[in-house]
C-alpha positions as CSV (number, residue, x, y, z in Angstrom):
1,M,33.6,96.9,133.3
2,S,35.6,98.7,136.3
3,I,35.3,102.7,137.9
4,H,38.5,103.2,135.8
5,S,36.8,102.5,132.5
6,K,33.7,104.1,133.3
7,Y,35.2,107.0,134.4
8,I,37.1,107.7,131.3
9,L,33.6,106.8,129.1
10,S,31.7,109.5,131.3
11,V,34.5,111.7,129.9
12,L,34.1,111.1,126.2
13,L,31.2,110.8,126.2
14,S,30.6,114.4,128.4
15,I,32.4,115.9,124.4
16,P,30.4,117.3,121.6
17,G,30.1,115.3,118.5
18,C,31.7,112.8,120.2
19,E,28.9,110.3,122.3
20,N,27.7,109.0,118.3
21,Q,30.7,107.9,118.3
22,I,31.6,105.7,120.8
23,I,29.9,102.2,120.4
24,A,32.1,99.4,122.4
25,L,34.8,98.6,125.3
26,I,37.1,96.5,122.9
27,S,39.0,95.8,126.2
28,E,41.0,96.3,129.4
29,Q,43.7,94.3,130.4
30,D,47.2,95.8,131.3
31,G,45.4,98.4,133.4
32,R,44.9,99.6,129.3
33,L,41.7,100.6,128.2
34,I,41.3,100.1,124.3
35,L,37.4,102.5,122.9
36,L,36.6,101.6,119.2
37,F,34.9,105.3,117.9
38,R,33.2,104.7,114.5
39,L,30.4,106.5,113.0
40,E,28.4,103.7,112.2
41,D,25.8,102.0,114.7
42,K,27.2,98.4,113.7
43,P,29.5,97.6,116.0
44,Q,32.7,95.3,114.7
45,R,33.6,91.6,116.4
46,F,37.5,91.3,117.4
47,E,39.0,87.8,117.4
48,L,40.7,89.3,120.8
49,A,39.9,87.6,124.3
50,S,41.9,86.9,127.5
51,F,43.3,83.3,128.2
52,Y,43.6,84.4,131.4
53,Q,40.0,84.7,131.9
54,I,38.8,82.2,130.1
55,V,40.3,79.6,132.6
56,R,38.7,81.5,135.4
57,D,35.7,82.4,134.6
58,P,33.1,80.6,132.9
59,A,30.4,83.7,132.3
60,Y,33.0,84.7,130.0
61,V,33.2,82.3,127.7
62,K,29.6,82.6,127.8
63,F,29.3,86.1,126.5
64,L,32.3,85.4,124.6
65,K,29.7,83.6,122.2
66,E,26.6,85.5,123.4
67,V,28.4,88.1,120.9
68,G,29.0,85.7,118.2
69,T,32.2,85.4,118.4
70,K,33.6,82.5,115.9
71,K,37.6,82.7,116.1
72,V,39.6,83.9,119.4
73,Q,43.2,84.3,118.5
74,L,45.4,83.3,121.1
75,T,49.4,84.5,121.2
76,L,52.7,81.6,121.6
77,F,56.4,83.0,121.5
78,G,58.0,78.9,121.4
79,L,56.8,76.5,123.4
80,E,56.4,76.5,127.1
81,A,59.9,77.7,128.9
82,T,59.9,80.1,126.1
83,T,56.3,81.3,126.1
84,D,56.2,82.0,130.0
85,R,59.4,84.3,129.8
86,Y,58.0,86.3,127.0
87,V,54.2,86.5,128.7
88,G,55.3,86.6,132.0
89,R,54.0,84.6,134.2
90,K,54.8,80.8,134.6
91,G,51.9,78.8,133.7
92,A,51.1,80.3,131.2
93,F,51.7,78.5,128.1
94,Q,49.5,75.9,130.3
95,E,46.9,78.1,130.5
96,I,46.9,78.9,126.6
97,L,46.2,75.2,125.8
98,K,43.8,74.9,128.1
99,A,41.4,77.6,127.0
100,T,42.3,75.5,123.5
101,E,40.2,73.7,125.2
102,I,37.5,75.1,125.7
103,L,36.9,77.0,123.3
104,I,36.7,73.7,121.3
105,A,34.5,72.4,124.1
106,N,32.1,75.8,123.2
107,D,32.5,75.9,119.0
108,I,34.5,78.8,119.1
109,A,37.9,78.0,117.2
110,P,41.4,78.8,118.5
111,R,43.1,80.6,116.3
112,W,47.4,80.6,116.8
113,Q,50.0,83.2,116.2
114,L,53.7,82.3,117.0
115,F,55.6,85.2,116.8
116,I,59.0,83.8,115.7
117,N,62.4,85.6,116.2
118,E,66.1,84.2,115.8
119,E,65.7,82.8,119.8
120,N,62.7,81.1,119.1
121,K,62.7,79.5,115.5
122,D,64.1,76.1,116.3
123,E,60.4,75.2,118.4
124,I,58.0,75.7,115.7
125,V,58.9,72.6,114.8
126,K,58.0,70.6,117.9
127,L,54.7,73.3,118.2
128,L,53.3,71.9,115.1
129,A,53.9,68.8,117.1
130,L,51.9,68.9,119.9
131,I,50.1,70.6,117.6
132,Q,49.0,67.0,115.5
133,E,49.3,65.3,118.8
134,L,45.9,66.8,120.4
135,R,44.5,66.7,116.3
136,L,43.6,70.1,117.1
137,K,43.2,70.1,113.2
138,E,40.3,67.0,113.3
139,R,38.7,68.2,116.5
140,C,38.0,71.7,115.4
141,P,38.6,72.1,111.3
142,P,38.3,76.2,111.7
143,F,41.9,75.8,113.6
144,T,44.5,78.3,112.4
145,F,47.9,78.1,113.1
146,F,50.0,80.3,111.7
147,I,53.7,82.8,112.5
148,Q,54.8,86.0,112.1
149,E,57.4,88.3,113.1
150,G,55.4,90.6,114.6
151,S,56.3,95.1,114.7
152,C,59.4,96.1,115.5
153,D,58.3,99.4,118.4
154,G,57.4,99.9,121.8
155,E,58.4,97.0,123.4
156,N,59.4,95.2,120.5
157,A,61.9,97.6,119.8
158,K,63.9,96.3,122.7
159,L,64.3,92.7,120.2
160,Y,65.4,94.0,117.0
161,P,68.8,92.4,117.4
162,L,66.6,89.0,117.8
163,R,64.0,89.6,115.2
164,I,64.5,86.5,112.4
165,K,66.6,86.9,109.3
166,K,65.5,86.3,106.0
167,E,68.1,83.3,105.6
168,S,66.3,81.7,109.0
169,V,62.9,81.1,107.6
170,T,63.2,77.8,106.8
171,E,61.0,76.1,103.6
172,D,58.9,74.0,106.1
173,L,57.8,77.1,107.9
174,I,56.9,79.4,105.3
175,P,53.9,78.3,104.2
176,Y,52.4,79.0,108.0
177,Y,54.1,82.7,107.8
178,W,51.9,85.2,107.5
179,D,52.0,86.7,104.2
180,F,56.0,86.2,104.1
181,E,55.4,87.1,100.0
182,K,55.8,91.5,101.5
183,K,59.0,90.7,104.0
184,Q,61.3,92.2,103.3
185,T,65.3,92.3,104.1
186,E,66.2,95.3,106.1
187,Q,68.6,95.8,103.5
188,D,66.9,95.8,100.9
189,L,63.8,98.7,102.2
190,V,67.2,100.8,103.6
191,K,68.1,100.8,99.7
192,Q,64.3,101.6,98.6
193,F,63.6,104.6,101.1
194,K,67.2,106.1,100.8
195,A,66.0,106.1,97.2
196,S,62.3,108.1,98.4
197,V,63.5,111.8,98.9
198,Q,60.1,113.4,99.0
199,E,58.3,110.9,100.9
200,Y,57.7,111.0,104.0
201,Y,56.1,108.5,107.0
202,V,53.1,109.8,108.3
203,P,50.5,107.8,110.3
204,S,47.4,107.9,110.5
205,N,43.8,106.1,110.3
206,H,43.4,107.4,107.0
207,Q,39.8,108.6,107.7
208,G,38.8,105.3,109.4
209,D,37.8,102.9,112.5
210,I,39.4,105.2,115.5
211,V,41.0,103.3,118.4
212,I,42.3,105.0,120.9
213,Y,44.6,103.2,124.2
214,I,44.6,104.7,127.7
215,S,47.0,104.2,129.9
216,G,46.1,103.3,133.5
217,K,47.6,106.9,134.7
218,W,45.4,108.6,132.0
219,D,47.5,109.1,129.6
220,V,45.9,108.8,126.0
221,F,47.0,107.4,122.5
222,F,46.6,106.3,118.8
223,H,45.9,103.0,118.1
224,F,49.0,102.7,115.2
225,T,51.3,105.1,117.5
226,N,53.1,102.9,121.0
227,M,52.6,104.1,124.8
228,T,55.5,106.1,124.6
229,S,55.6,109.5,126.2
230,E,57.2,110.4,121.7
231,W,53.0,109.2,121.0
232,I,50.8,111.2,124.0
233,I,48.3,112.3,122.6
234,G,46.9,114.4,126.7
235,N,45.8,113.7,129.6
236,L,42.4,112.6,130.1
237,K,42.7,114.1,133.5
238,T,44.8,117.1,133.5
239,D,43.7,118.1,129.7
240,D,40.5,119.7,128.2
241,P,38.8,116.7,126.8
242,A,37.4,119.4,124.0
243,E,41.5,119.7,123.2
244,L,41.8,116.1,123.2
245,C,38.6,115.1,120.8
246,R,40.1,118.2,118.1
247,R,43.6,116.0,118.7
248,I,42.1,113.2,118.3
249,Q,39.5,114.2,115.3
250,E,42.9,116.4,113.6
251,E,45.8,114.2,114.1
252,D,47.2,117.5,116.1
253,I,50.6,115.9,117.9
254,P,53.6,116.3,118.7
255,A,55.0,113.2,117.5
256,L,53.0,113.5,113.7
257,R,54.1,117.1,113.0
258,A,57.4,115.8,113.8
259,A,57.2,113.5,111.0
260,R,56.6,115.5,108.8
261,R,59.3,117.3,108.6
262,V,62.3,114.6,107.8
263,T,61.7,112.4,104.7
264,L,62.0,108.2,104.8
265,S,65.5,108.3,102.9
266,E,67.0,110.7,105.7
267,L,65.6,108.1,108.2
268,A,66.7,105.4,106.6
269,G,70.8,107.2,106.2
270,R,70.5,108.1,109.4
271,Y,68.9,104.6,112.0
272,G,69.1,101.9,108.8
273,D,71.5,98.5,108.5
274,P,72.0,98.8,104.5
275,S,74.1,95.2,105.8
276,S,71.1,93.8,108.0
277,T,68.7,90.7,106.4
278,R,66.3,91.3,109.5
279,L,62.9,91.0,107.7
280,F,60.0,93.6,107.8
281,E,56.8,94.4,106.1
282,E,57.5,98.0,105.4
283,S,54.9,99.7,106.9
284,D,56.3,98.3,109.9
285,Y,60.7,99.6,109.1
286,K,58.8,102.9,108.1
287,M,57.3,102.7,112.0
288,F,61.1,101.6,113.6
289,L,62.4,104.6,112.0
290,L,60.6,106.9,112.9
291,N,60.6,105.6,116.8
292,R,64.1,106.1,116.2
293,Y,64.1,109.4,114.9
294,L,61.3,110.6,117.5
295,T,63.1,108.9,120.3
296,D,66.0,111.4,119.7
297,T,64.8,114.4,118.6
298,L,61.0,114.4,121.2
299,R,62.5,112.6,123.5
300,L,66.1,114.3,124.4
301,A,64.4,117.9,123.6
302,D,62.5,117.3,126.3
303,V,65.1,115.7,129.5
304,S,67.4,119.0,127.7
305,K,64.1,121.1,128.7
306,S,64.0,119.1,132.2
């Protein structure tokens, strides 16, 4: 654990009531720390690991086995050139293939996921052929492969123009598409939401696990949001720790207060595209619309103050 992580944990553990809730450091990657708070003693295990670390550190795979990891999810964005570009590093695709082999050799099942969009949709058939060529299912029966469109918040919102459309999902891809039956077109969701004149969309932990993200600049965010200025809870270095804990537990931040002031019908009417066949899960589309609203209200309000 880095000095950065140790400092954060020491601050959080000093907050009355928090010492019995923090049970696990999930991961630390790209300057972002993820902590899990839970009111139980038994830790959760997640199917998340760094393929960058897997191919470089044999001790890391040993650690995964020691904590009982049975599956590890690896993310692709298409074939080699596309995956390398989306990851932002040449060689990433080959590292994923190497990590797959290392996991299988250590009796940990790889699970490949691919985020489909209009740019990479035609590469999926070739990726399926590669799975056959490598005999991944025969060599590791628990191996799985699935595709999904992903969320549309944070950096992903920039990919809205490329978001997969209903007519682009061919019949041969549907068996691999995660919860395809739950996907709806934007135009259908806009129509549905416009009729929701009394409904508000306010994201929440709903009294469940509390997971927070902490950026390299010490800013704190809920895991069900994205790490943008609109969603900031506070800062570990500049804000009172007890007040931060209160905001987290009570979910009391400007973004959530703003969400309680605008109906789903208003969001759909203002930001929805009634002609779009882009695919969304209902909750993802609600978050997409809310983020558009928050950008217009909170971020622009901050600009006007400066």
